[in-house]
Residue frames as qw, qx, qy, qz and C-alpha x, y, z in Angstrom:
[[0.031, -0.431, -0.893, 0.126, 18.50, -6.29, -40.18],
 [0.101, -0.534, -0.372, -0.753, 15.46, -4.18, -41.10],
 [0.201, -0.225, 0.429, -0.851, 13.67, -2.10, -38.48],
 [0.770, -0.136, -0.180, -0.597, 10.54, -4.20, -39.00],
 [0.800, 0.030, -0.589, 0.107, 12.41, -7.42, -38.16],
 [0.246, 0.210, -0.590, 0.740, 13.94, -5.77, -35.10],
 [0.471, -0.219, 0.176, -0.836, 10.51, -4.69, -33.93],
 [0.859, -0.078, -0.374, -0.342, 9.13, -8.22, -34.43],
 [0.652, 0.101, -0.645, 0.385, 11.99, -9.74, -32.47],
 [0.018, -0.235, 0.469, -0.851, 11.51, -7.23, -29.69],
 [0.673, -0.195, -0.047, -0.712, 7.79, -8.04, -29.52],
 [0.871, -0.036, -0.484, -0.070, 8.44, -11.78, -29.31],
 [0.445, 0.207, -0.613, 0.619, 11.13, -11.15, -26.69],
 [0.287, -0.263, 0.327, -0.861, 8.72, -9.17, -24.50],
 [0.829, -0.147, -0.212, -0.496, 6.04, -11.86, -24.79],
 [0.788, 0.077, -0.575, 0.204, 8.55, -14.57, -23.86],
 [0.200, 0.243, -0.559, 0.767, 9.78, -12.54, -20.85],
 [0.541, -0.262, 0.119, -0.790, 6.20, -12.00, -19.70],
 [0.897, -0.090, -0.363, -0.236, 5.47, -15.75, -19.84],
 [0.605, 0.178, -0.604, 0.487, 8.71, -16.45, -17.97],
 [0.099, -0.317, 0.405, -0.852, 7.76, -13.94, -15.29],
 [0.738, -0.237, -0.046, -0.631, 4.28, -15.43, -14.73],
 [0.891, 0.000, -0.454, 0.012, 5.59, -19.01, -14.55],
 [0.462, 0.249, -0.563, 0.639, 8.44, -18.01, -12.23],
 [0.297, -0.351, 0.292, -0.839, 6.16, -16.04, -9.90],
 [0.854, -0.203, -0.153, -0.453, 3.69, -18.90, -9.58],
 [0.833, 0.095, -0.496, 0.226, 6.47, -21.43, -9.00],
 [0.285, 0.297, -0.516, 0.751, 8.32, -19.32, -6.44],
 [0.491, -0.377, 0.136, -0.774, 5.11, -18.45, -4.62],
 [0.919, -0.196, -0.187, -0.287, 4.01, -22.06, -4.14],
 [0.740, 0.183, -0.497, 0.415, 7.55, -23.20, -3.34],
 [0.067, 0.378, -0.433, 0.815, 7.96, -20.48, -0.71],
 [0.669, -0.342, 0.043, -0.658, 4.55, -21.23, 0.77],
 [0.933, -0.066, -0.351, -0.046, 5.34, -24.95, 0.99],
 [0.561, 0.254, -0.514, 0.597, 8.75, -24.35, 2.60],
 [0.193, -0.420, 0.308, -0.832, 7.26, -21.92, 5.13],
 [0.813, -0.288, -0.040, -0.504, 4.47, -24.28, 6.19],
 [0.889, 0.069, -0.427, 0.151, 6.86, -27.25, 6.33],
 [0.351, 0.344, -0.510, 0.706, 9.23, -25.36, 8.61],
 [0.365, -0.384, 0.251, -0.810, 6.39, -24.45, 10.93],
 [0.727, -0.141, 0.465, -0.485, 4.69, -27.79, 11.44],
 [0.113, -0.165, 0.952, 0.231, 4.70, -31.48, 10.58],
 [0.226, 0.513, 0.825, -0.066, 0.91, -31.31, 10.11],
 [0.081, -0.029, 0.234, 0.968, 0.37, -28.55, 7.55],
 [0.269, -0.461, -0.648, -0.543, -3.33, -29.22, 6.94],
 [0.478, -0.652, -0.550, 0.209, -4.21, -29.05, 10.64],
 [0.389, -0.316, -0.100, 0.860, -1.95, -26.06, 10.99],
 [0.027, -0.194, -0.393, -0.899, -3.74, -24.15, 8.22],
 [0.388, -0.573, -0.658, -0.296, -7.13, -25.05, 9.68],
 [0.503, -0.640, -0.420, 0.401, -6.12, -23.61, 13.02],
 [0.110, 0.993, 0.045, 0.004, -5.33, -20.25, 11.33],
 [0.813, 0.110, -0.019, 0.572, -1.76, -20.34, 10.03],
 [0.365, 0.397, -0.116, 0.834, 0.80, -17.68, 10.89],
 [0.447, -0.768, -0.177, -0.423, -0.77, -16.84, 14.26],
 [0.403, 0.141, -0.631, 0.648, 1.03, -15.95, 17.48],
 [0.404, -0.682, -0.590, -0.154, -1.65, -16.02, 20.19],
 [0.504, -0.551, -0.312, 0.587, 0.27, -14.28, 22.96],
 [0.238, -0.176, 0.164, 0.941, 1.43, -11.38, 20.83],
 [0.106, -0.406, -0.610, -0.673, -1.78, -11.11, 18.84],
 [0.357, -0.698, -0.606, 0.133, -3.73, -10.72, 22.09],
 [0.341, -0.556, -0.119, 0.749, -1.66, -7.69, 23.01],
 [0.120, -0.033, 0.445, 0.887, -1.69, -6.27, 19.49],
 [0.162, -0.549, -0.726, -0.382, -5.46, -6.79, 19.26],
 [0.317, -0.727, -0.451, 0.409, -5.86, -4.81, 22.47],
 [0.233, -0.380, 0.171, 0.878, -3.85, -2.04, 20.86],
 [0.003, 0.231, 0.668, 0.707, -6.01, -2.26, 17.72],
 [0.226, -0.695, -0.683, -0.027, -9.16, -1.98, 19.82],
 [0.299, -0.657, -0.199, 0.663, -7.72, 1.10, 21.47],
 [0.175, -0.141, 0.431, 0.874, -6.94, 2.51, 18.05],
 [0.082, -0.495, -0.737, -0.452, -10.53, 1.99, 16.92],
 [0.274, -0.767, -0.492, 0.307, -11.68, 3.90, 19.99],
 [0.273, -0.476, 0.108, 0.829, -9.33, 6.72, 19.04],
 [0.088, 0.171, 0.634, 0.749, -10.76, 6.79, 15.51],
 [0.177, -0.688, -0.686, -0.156, -14.29, 7.10, 16.88],
 [0.325, -0.729, -0.263, 0.542, -13.22, 9.90, 19.20],
 [0.306, -0.194, 0.340, 0.868, -11.47, 11.66, 16.32],
 [0.057, 0.511, 0.677, 0.526, -14.74, 11.97, 14.42],
 [0.279, -0.842, -0.459, -0.044, -16.25, 14.07, 17.21],
 [0.481, -0.654, -0.006, 0.584, -13.21, 16.25, 17.79],
 [0.465, 0.869, 0.085, 0.150, -12.08, 19.30, 15.87],
 [0.203, -0.882, 0.425, 0.014, -8.74, 19.67, 17.62],
 [0.837, 0.378, -0.390, 0.070, -6.01, 17.66, 15.87],
 [0.165, 0.541, -0.658, 0.497, -3.49, 18.25, 18.67],
 [0.612, -0.288, 0.474, -0.564, -5.90, 16.89, 21.28],
 [0.955, 0.169, -0.073, -0.232, -6.49, 13.77, 19.15],
 [0.612, 0.495, -0.560, 0.261, -2.76, 13.14, 18.99],
 [0.161, -0.456, 0.652, -0.584, -2.40, 13.42, 22.79],
 [0.810, -0.096, 0.294, -0.499, -5.35, 11.09, 23.32],
 [0.879, 0.347, -0.315, -0.081, -3.85, 8.62, 20.84],
 [0.360, 0.496, -0.678, 0.406, -0.56, 8.52, 22.71],
 [0.436, -0.329, 0.566, -0.618, -2.38, 8.04, 26.02],
 [0.918, 0.074, 0.028, -0.389, -4.38, 5.13, 24.57],
 [0.749, 0.409, -0.505, 0.133, -1.20, 3.39, 23.38],
 [0.058, 0.467, -0.678, 0.565, 0.44, 3.90, 26.78],
 [0.653, -0.198, 0.405, -0.609, -2.61, 2.57, 28.63],
 [0.924, 0.208, -0.205, -0.247, -2.80, -0.47, 26.35],
 [0.597, 0.409, -0.616, 0.311, 0.82, -1.43, 27.00],
 [0.155, -0.414, 0.605, -0.662, 0.57, -0.68, 30.73],
 [0.782, -0.140, 0.185, -0.578, -2.49, -2.91, 31.10],
 [0.881, 0.218, -0.415, -0.062, -0.60, -6.01, 29.94],
 [0.857, -0.482, 0.060, 0.172, 1.58, -8.29, 32.02],
 [0.246, -0.785, 0.465, 0.328, 5.35, -7.77, 32.27],
 [0.570, -0.064, 0.747, 0.336, 6.03, -10.82, 30.10],
 [0.488, 0.686, 0.521, 0.138, 3.65, -9.61, 27.39],
 [0.055, 0.973, -0.077, -0.212, 5.17, -6.13, 27.41],
 [0.389, -0.560, 0.623, 0.383, 8.62, -7.60, 26.86],
 [0.569, 0.233, 0.736, 0.283, 7.34, -9.70, 23.97],
 [0.358, 0.867, 0.346, 0.018, 5.70, -6.74, 22.27],
 [0.058, -0.949, 0.233, 0.206, 8.71, -4.49, 22.74],
 [0.579, -0.314, 0.647, 0.385, 11.14, -7.11, 21.44],
 [0.456, 0.643, -0.215, -0.576, 11.45, -5.95, 17.86],
 [0.914, 0.233, 0.331, 0.037, 11.39, -8.45, 15.03],
 [0.157, -0.641, 0.567, 0.493, 14.74, -8.80, 13.29],
 [0.832, 0.449, 0.268, -0.184, 13.89, -9.79, 9.72],
 [0.181, 0.776, -0.556, -0.238, 17.50, -9.77, 8.49],
 [0.168, -0.257, 0.950, 0.050, 17.66, -13.57, 8.85],
 [0.379, -0.127, -0.777, -0.487, 15.49, -16.28, 7.32],
 [0.319, -0.415, -0.814, 0.253, 13.98, -17.23, 10.67],
 [0.016, -0.357, -0.270, 0.894, 13.38, -13.55, 11.35],
 [0.317, 0.058, -0.459, -0.828, 11.38, -13.35, 8.13],
 [0.414, -0.291, -0.850, -0.146, 9.35, -16.36, 9.23],
 [0.216, -0.409, -0.620, 0.634, 8.75, -14.68, 12.59],
 [0.142, 0.224, -0.051, -0.963, 7.53, -11.55, 10.79],
 [0.415, -0.126, -0.684, -0.586, 5.05, -13.65, 8.82],
 [0.407, -0.366, -0.818, 0.180, 3.82, -15.26, 12.03],
 [0.241, -0.625, -0.446, 0.594, 3.48, -11.90, 13.82],
 [0.294, 0.474, 0.395, 0.730, 2.41, -9.55, 11.04],
 [0.253, -0.885, -0.328, -0.211, 0.34, -7.39, 13.41],
 [0.600, -0.674, 0.027, 0.430, 3.33, -6.81, 15.67],
 [0.566, 0.040, 0.349, 0.745, 5.53, -6.08, 12.64],
 [0.097, 0.698, 0.403, 0.583, 3.08, -3.47, 11.34],
 [0.453, -0.859, -0.233, 0.038, 2.70, -2.02, 14.83],
 [0.657, -0.422, 0.115, 0.614, 6.47, -1.59, 15.13],
 [0.408, 0.249, 0.388, 0.788, 6.64, 0.26, 11.82],
 [0.071, -0.667, -0.424, -0.609, 3.66, 2.54, 12.45],
 [0.501, -0.666, -0.469, 0.291, 3.73, 3.25, 16.20],
 [0.374, -0.516, -0.008, 0.771, 6.15, 6.18, 15.83],
 [0.308, 0.464, 0.536, 0.635, 4.56, 7.47, 12.61],
 [0.040, -0.374, -0.230, 0.898, 4.11, 11.23, 12.81],
 [0.400, 0.302, -0.126, -0.856, 0.91, 12.78, 11.42],
 [0.115, 0.149, 0.972, 0.141, -0.99, 9.52, 11.07],
 [0.427, 0.090, -0.114, -0.893, -4.27, 10.16, 9.20],
 [0.470, 0.184, 0.825, -0.255, -7.32, 7.95, 9.75],
 [0.238, 0.256, 0.775, 0.526, -9.23, 6.87, 6.66],
 [0.046, 0.793, 0.601, -0.087, -12.29, 8.97, 7.50],
 [0.114, -0.841, 0.026, 0.528, -10.16, 12.13, 7.16],
 [0.250, -0.211, 0.661, 0.675, -9.02, 11.21, 3.64],
 [0.512, 0.351, -0.042, -0.783, -11.48, 12.48, 0.97],
 [0.778, 0.210, 0.576, -0.135, -13.58, 9.75, -0.62],
 [0.620, 0.768, -0.079, -0.140, -12.67, 11.13, -4.05],
 [0.074, 0.734, -0.676, 0.006, -8.96, 10.57, -3.32],
 [0.573, -0.193, 0.782, -0.152, -9.54, 7.04, -2.01],
 [0.774, 0.461, 0.405, -0.153, -11.54, 6.13, -5.10],
 [0.445, 0.837, -0.292, -0.124, -9.04, 7.79, -7.44],
 [0.186, -0.597, 0.780, -0.012, -6.10, 5.84, -5.96],
 [0.659, 0.054, 0.740, -0.127, -8.00, 2.58, -6.31],
 [0.686, 0.670, 0.173, -0.224, -9.04, 3.42, -9.89],
 [0.454, 0.803, -0.387, -0.017, -5.47, 4.01, -11.09],
 [0.084, -0.594, 0.780, -0.178, -3.42, 1.79, -8.77],
 [0.030, -0.023, 0.993, -0.115, -5.55, -1.29, -8.06],
 [0.494, -0.094, -0.252, -0.827, -9.06, -1.38, -9.56],
 [0.754, -0.200, -0.588, -0.212, -9.74, -4.84, -8.07],
 [0.059, 0.422, -0.637, 0.643, -8.57, -3.87, -4.58],
 [0.565, -0.194, 0.430, -0.677, -11.79, -4.83, -2.81],
 [0.925, 0.129, -0.054, -0.353, -12.10, -8.19, -4.58],
 [0.699, 0.401, -0.567, 0.171, -8.59, -9.72, -4.67],
 [0.838, -0.522, -0.147, 0.059, -6.78, -11.50, -1.82],
 [0.543, -0.688, 0.246, 0.415, -3.51, -9.63, -1.95],
 [0.202, -0.341, 0.615, 0.682, -2.34, -10.13, -5.52],
 [0.610, 0.581, 0.259, -0.472, -4.14, -9.75, -8.83],
 [0.572, -0.028, 0.674, 0.467, -3.13, -11.92, -11.79],
 [0.395, 0.749, 0.488, 0.210, -5.49, -10.03, -14.10],
 [0.083, -0.978, 0.057, 0.185, -3.80, -6.80, -13.06],
 [0.496, -0.478, 0.569, 0.448, -0.37, -8.26, -13.85],
 [0.531, 0.331, 0.677, 0.387, -1.61, -9.38, -17.27],
 [0.212, 0.920, 0.327, 0.039, -3.23, -6.00, -17.95],
 [0.248, -0.875, 0.258, 0.327, -0.05, -4.13, -16.99],
 [0.560, -0.200, 0.654, 0.468, 2.02, -6.42, -19.24],
 [0.456, 0.608, 0.581, 0.292, -0.26, -5.68, -22.19],
 [0.028, 0.991, 0.105, -0.083, -0.11, -1.92, -21.58],
 [0.396, -0.707, 0.444, 0.382, 3.68, -2.03, -21.28],
 [0.602, 0.103, 0.676, 0.411, 3.93, -4.19, -24.39],
 [0.361, 0.794, 0.442, 0.210, 1.86, -1.74, -26.43],
 [0.102, -0.986, 0.070, 0.112, 3.81, 1.23, -25.09],
 [0.746, 0.499, -0.289, 0.332, 7.18, -0.42, -25.67],
 [0.231, 0.390, -0.574, 0.682, 8.32, 0.49, -22.15],
 [0.296, -0.368, -0.795, 0.380, 7.27, 0.11, -18.52],
 [0.181, -0.412, -0.155, -0.880, 4.20, 2.30, -18.05],
 [0.712, -0.455, -0.004, -0.535, 2.19, 0.33, -15.48],
 [0.004, -0.348, 0.893, -0.287, 3.09, -1.97, -12.62],
 [0.613, -0.207, -0.674, -0.356, 1.19, -5.11, -11.68],
 [0.256, -0.047, -0.763, 0.591, 1.48, -4.77, -7.91],
 [0.333, -0.712, -0.575, -0.229, -1.66, -4.41, -5.82],
 [0.216, -0.803, 0.156, -0.533, -2.09, -1.78, -3.11],
 [0.854, -0.504, 0.113, -0.062, -1.46, -4.51, -0.52],
 [0.874, 0.131, 0.016, 0.467, 1.80, -5.52, -2.21],
 [0.282, 0.691, -0.097, 0.658, 2.91, -1.90, -2.40],
 [0.523, -0.764, 0.100, -0.364, 2.12, -1.50, 1.29],
 [0.909, -0.365, 0.116, 0.163, 4.22, -4.47, 2.46],
 [0.715, 0.383, -0.002, 0.585, 7.04, -3.37, 0.17],
 [0.016, 0.779, -0.105, 0.618, 6.97, 0.12, 1.70],
 [0.679, -0.671, 0.125, -0.270, 6.77, -1.25, 5.24],
 [0.846, -0.396, 0.353, 0.054, 9.23, -4.13, 5.15],
 [0.860, 0.183, 0.337, 0.336, 11.10, -4.72, 1.90],
 [0.267, -0.500, 0.340, 0.750, 13.86, -3.22, -0.21],
 [0.553, 0.647, -0.075, -0.519, 13.58, -2.19, -3.87],
 [0.219, -0.363, 0.859, 0.288, 15.64, -5.20, -4.91],
 [0.760, 0.304, -0.175, -0.547, 14.20, -6.92, -7.99],
 [0.098, 0.295, -0.950, -0.011, 14.54, -10.64, -7.33],
 [0.617, -0.229, -0.645, -0.388, 12.23, -13.67, -7.25],
 [0.449, -0.219, -0.726, 0.472, 13.02, -14.23, -3.57],
 [0.029, 0.145, 0.292, -0.945, 11.93, -10.71, -2.63],
 [0.472, -0.066, -0.380, -0.793, 8.84, -11.00, -4.85],
 [0.579, -0.234, -0.778, -0.067, 7.89, -14.29, -3.19],
 [0.279, -0.250, -0.608, 0.699, 8.27, -12.71, 0.25],
 [0.207, 0.048, -0.025, -0.977, 6.16, -9.78, -0.92],
 [0.558, -0.172, -0.594, -0.554, 3.37, -12.13, -2.02],
 [0.527, -0.276, -0.765, 0.247, 3.42, -14.04, 1.27],
 [0.139, -0.205, -0.414, 0.876, 3.34, -10.84, 3.30],
 [0.337, -0.042, -0.250, -0.907, 0.50, -9.48, 1.15],
 [0.590, -0.261, -0.708, -0.288, -1.56, -12.62, 1.72],
 [0.446, -0.297, -0.671, 0.512, -0.90, -12.43, 5.45],
 [0.041, 0.078, 0.148, -0.985, -1.86, -8.73, 5.55],
 [0.477, -0.160, -0.448, -0.739, -5.15, -9.53, 3.83],
 [0.598, -0.294, -0.746, 0.001, -5.87, -12.24, 6.42],
 [0.443, -0.347, -0.545, 0.621, -5.14, -10.06, 9.44],
 [0.007, 0.346, 0.124, -0.930, -6.40, -6.63, 8.36],
 [0.464, 0.676, 0.534, -0.205, -9.58, -5.35, 6.73],
 [0.532, 0.521, 0.345, 0.571, -9.44, -3.72, 3.31],
 [0.062, -0.949, -0.113, -0.287, -10.08, -0.29, 4.84],
 [0.627, -0.717, 0.208, 0.223, -7.27, -0.80, 7.36],
 [0.730, 0.040, 0.386, 0.563, -4.90, -1.77, 4.54],
 [0.318, 0.746, 0.295, 0.505, -5.94, 1.29, 2.53],
 [0.329, -0.942, -0.004, -0.071, -5.44, 3.53, 5.56],
 [0.715, -0.480, 0.312, 0.400, -1.95, 2.12, 6.17],
 [0.637, 0.373, 0.391, 0.550, -1.16, 2.54, 2.47],
 [0.120, 0.904, 0.183, 0.367, -2.07, 6.23, 2.51],
 [0.455, -0.877, 0.157, 0.011, 0.17, 6.78, 5.53],
 [0.706, -0.390, 0.456, 0.376, 3.23, 5.07, 4.02],
 [0.703, 0.532, 0.356, 0.310, 3.14, 5.66, 0.26],
 [0.398, -0.358, 0.175, 0.826, 5.79, 7.92, -1.31],
 [0.364, 0.834, 0.399, -0.111, 4.36, 10.92, -3.16],
 [0.594, 0.531, 0.074, 0.599, 7.65, 12.36, -4.41],
 [0.080, 0.744, -0.149, 0.647, 9.67, 15.43, -3.32],
 [0.255, 0.172, -0.756, 0.578, 10.50, 13.67, -0.03],
 [0.553, -0.193, 0.198, -0.786, 6.84, 13.48, 1.05],
 [0.269, -0.027, -0.963, 0.007, 5.96, 10.15, 2.68],
 [0.020, -0.463, -0.800, 0.381, 2.31, 9.69, 3.59],
 [0.100, 0.708, 0.563, 0.415, -0.81, 11.61, 2.66],
 [0.300, -0.881, -0.236, 0.279, -0.48, 14.23, 5.42],
 [0.424, -0.507, 0.293, 0.691, 2.98, 15.37, 4.33],
 [0.326, 0.249, 0.643, 0.646, 1.97, 15.28, 0.66],
 [0.012, -0.825, -0.533, -0.187, -1.19, 17.37, 1.15],
 [0.343, -0.864, -0.055, 0.364, 0.67, 19.88, 3.31],
 [0.506, -0.367, 0.417, 0.660, 3.80, 19.90, 1.17],
 [0.292, 0.276, 0.639, 0.656, 2.15, 20.30, -2.22],
 [0.104, -0.643, -0.504, -0.567, -1.01, 22.29, -1.43],
 [0.044, 0.273, -0.407, 0.871, -0.61, 23.62, 2.12],
 [0.671, -0.286, -0.023, -0.684, -3.79, 21.93, 3.40],
 [0.457, -0.210, 0.823, -0.265, -4.71, 18.95, 5.53],
 [0.064, 0.043, 0.929, 0.361, -5.89, 15.83, 3.66],
 [0.165, 0.568, 0.770, -0.241, -9.56, 16.37, 4.59],
 [0.167, 0.780, 0.119, -0.591, -9.49, 19.77, 2.84],
 [0.264, -0.193, 0.692, 0.644, -8.17, 18.54, -0.53],
 [0.581, 0.441, -0.028, -0.684, -10.21, 19.42, -3.60],
 [0.908, 0.247, 0.336, -0.047, -11.07, 16.80, -6.23],
 [0.577, 0.776, -0.224, 0.119, -8.52, 18.35, -8.60],
 [0.114, -0.723, 0.638, -0.238, -5.80, 18.19, -5.94],
 [0.778, -0.179, 0.568, -0.200, -6.82, 14.64, -5.02],
 [0.869, 0.481, 0.110, -0.014, -6.57, 13.58, -8.67],
 [0.362, 0.798, -0.445, 0.185, -3.08, 15.04, -8.93],
 [0.387, -0.554, 0.687, -0.268, -1.93, 13.27, -5.76],
 [0.887, 0.062, 0.411, -0.199, -3.47, 9.98, -6.92],
 [0.779, 0.616, -0.113, 0.037, -1.29, 10.09, -10.02],
 [0.004, -0.842, 0.523, -0.134, 2.00, 10.46, -8.16],
 [0.711, -0.395, 0.579, -0.067, 2.66, 6.96, -6.68],
 [0.891, 0.434, 0.132, 0.029, 3.00, 5.52, -10.20],
 [0.706, 0.284, -0.071, 0.645, 6.31, 7.40, -10.63],
 [0.326, -0.877, -0.271, 0.224, 6.67, 9.94, -7.79],
 [0.473, -0.478, 0.225, 0.705, 10.12, 11.21, -8.76],
 [0.260, 0.205, 0.590, 0.737, 8.88, 11.92, -12.29],
 [0.109, -0.657, -0.607, -0.434, 5.35, 13.19, -11.73],
 [0.340, -0.573, -0.409, 0.624, 5.99, 15.43, -8.73],
 [0.236, 0.907, 0.302, 0.176, 4.62, 18.89, -9.61],
 [0.307, -0.885, 0.229, 0.264, 7.75, 20.39, -8.07],
 [0.566, -0.223, 0.622, 0.493, 9.85, 18.41, -10.56],
 [0.025, 0.057, 0.623, 0.779, 7.73, 18.88, -13.70],
 [0.379, 0.285, 0.444, -0.760, 4.35, 20.54, -13.30],
 [0.574, 0.330, -0.353, -0.661, 3.22, 19.81, -16.88],
 [0.403, 0.108, -0.906, -0.074, 3.92, 16.09, -16.48],
 [0.066, 0.170, 0.792, -0.582, 2.04, 16.14, -13.17],
 [0.470, 0.334, 0.115, -0.809, -0.88, 17.86, -14.91],
 [0.552, 0.251, -0.645, -0.466, -0.91, 15.31, -17.74],
 [0.254, -0.013, -0.945, 0.205, -0.89, 12.49, -15.20],
 [0.263, 0.225, 0.541, -0.766, -3.77, 14.20, -13.35],
 [0.576, 0.287, -0.231, -0.730, -5.82, 14.14, -16.56],
 [0.463, 0.127, -0.865, -0.145, -5.18, 10.40, -16.89],
 [0.044, -0.130, -0.841, 0.523, -6.43, 9.91, -13.33],
 [0.411, 0.278, 0.231, -0.837, -9.55, 12.01, -13.98],
 [0.595, 0.227, -0.542, -0.548, -10.35, 9.94, -17.08],
 [0.346, 0.016, -0.928, 0.140, -9.94, 6.78, -14.97],
 [0.157, 0.191, 0.632, -0.735, -12.35, 8.25, -12.43],
 [0.569, 0.263, -0.133, -0.768, -14.92, 8.78, -15.19],
 [0.548, 0.175, -0.776, -0.257, -14.42, 5.21, -16.40],
 [0.260, -0.093, -0.884, 0.376, -14.94, 3.94, -12.83],
 [0.292, -0.679, -0.544, -0.397, -18.14, 6.04, -12.50],
 [0.437, -0.414, -0.410, 0.685, -16.59, 8.19, -9.78],
 [0.056, 0.484, 0.000, -0.873, -17.14, 11.35, -11.82],
 [0.602, 0.661, 0.441, -0.076, -19.53, 12.20, -14.63],
 [0.609, 0.352, 0.266, 0.658, -18.07, 13.56, -17.86],
 [0.004, 0.870, 0.150, 0.470, -19.34, 17.07, -17.09],
 [0.621, -0.778, 0.079, 0.059, -17.86, 16.93, -13.57],
 [0.815, -0.118, 0.233, 0.518, -14.57, 15.70, -15.00],
 [0.430, 0.625, 0.207, 0.618, -14.36, 18.59, -17.45],
 [0.265, -0.916, -0.011, -0.300, -14.79, 21.07, -14.58],
 [0.779, -0.561, 0.173, 0.219, -12.16, 19.32, -12.47],
 [0.779, 0.227, 0.206, 0.546, -9.68, 19.35, -15.34],
 [0.275, 0.669, 0.074, 0.686, -9.71, 23.14, -15.50],
 [0.551, -0.817, -0.170, 0.016, -9.77, 23.76, -11.76],
 [0.205, 0.830, -0.394, 0.337, -6.85, 25.92, -10.63],
 [0.881, -0.261, -0.264, 0.293, -4.05, 24.13, -8.79],
 [0.004, -0.897, 0.281, -0.340, -2.03, 26.33, -6.45],
 [0.803, 0.031, -0.477, 0.357, 1.15, 24.77, -5.07],
 [0.566, -0.772, -0.204, 0.204, 2.27, 25.60, -1.55],
 [0.588, -0.420, 0.186, 0.666, 5.74, 26.68, -2.67],
 [0.423, 0.614, 0.399, 0.534, 4.68, 28.86, -5.57]]
């Protein structure tokens, strides 16, 4: 068989697989949604109207914690001592839990076991508690205001350009990624949104199955309903893997450049923004030249998104990058 015929067959095969994937995702999503609602109530319409997936008792406690967290964020803006902010944060959490009744404390502290089907349903119903359990012991948590705007915009430009307009998943992004991968002949872009990546990092394994993908979509939709876009972005920055065993923006900024996130330059931000795509490949400690090439891709995306002008981009491209372990 000629190489041209092989290439044609491969192209048709990729198109057919893409169509299969889209159809399967849509089918599994609606099937999973229907099964979940059916298990929860015999009156699905009324149930949805009354705000589906809500646990009033737990949400009340978690909301009190969230309010305390917002107070901590406001206090953090006026403080220059990071250690003091951490102590105040721990005191706020303690006070929030102490102020609740004994029954409520037990409910909050009873961790969600999502290893069973009903446990997964419970996690969907109590997404705020599930997130709280994963993040409460997070060391070096960084509030969004301490993450440079250039880095936030760069991540959105290369990872999820429709982040502020979609509801958890982006069909146009999936289609765009499929086209890019088709033209490249290999997987170069993923179709997951920032919200999907967040729930995968928080709750799910790396297993590639329709069941896991359906659960990811449901969790992403529930995250979008219970958290603001900025809260989702903040959680994302504190959980995403940046390669070289650095989880979260604080560890990545310190580990790669020896600075806190708020002190990152635009050039450093652009390099970090390129890592989540393939952190084990693009880590500058693994292959600096690949990391640099990926940084240039991010900078070009920032120009396209009107984050940088062309002249600003040219200056950023030649800015010196000094790694912490050099």
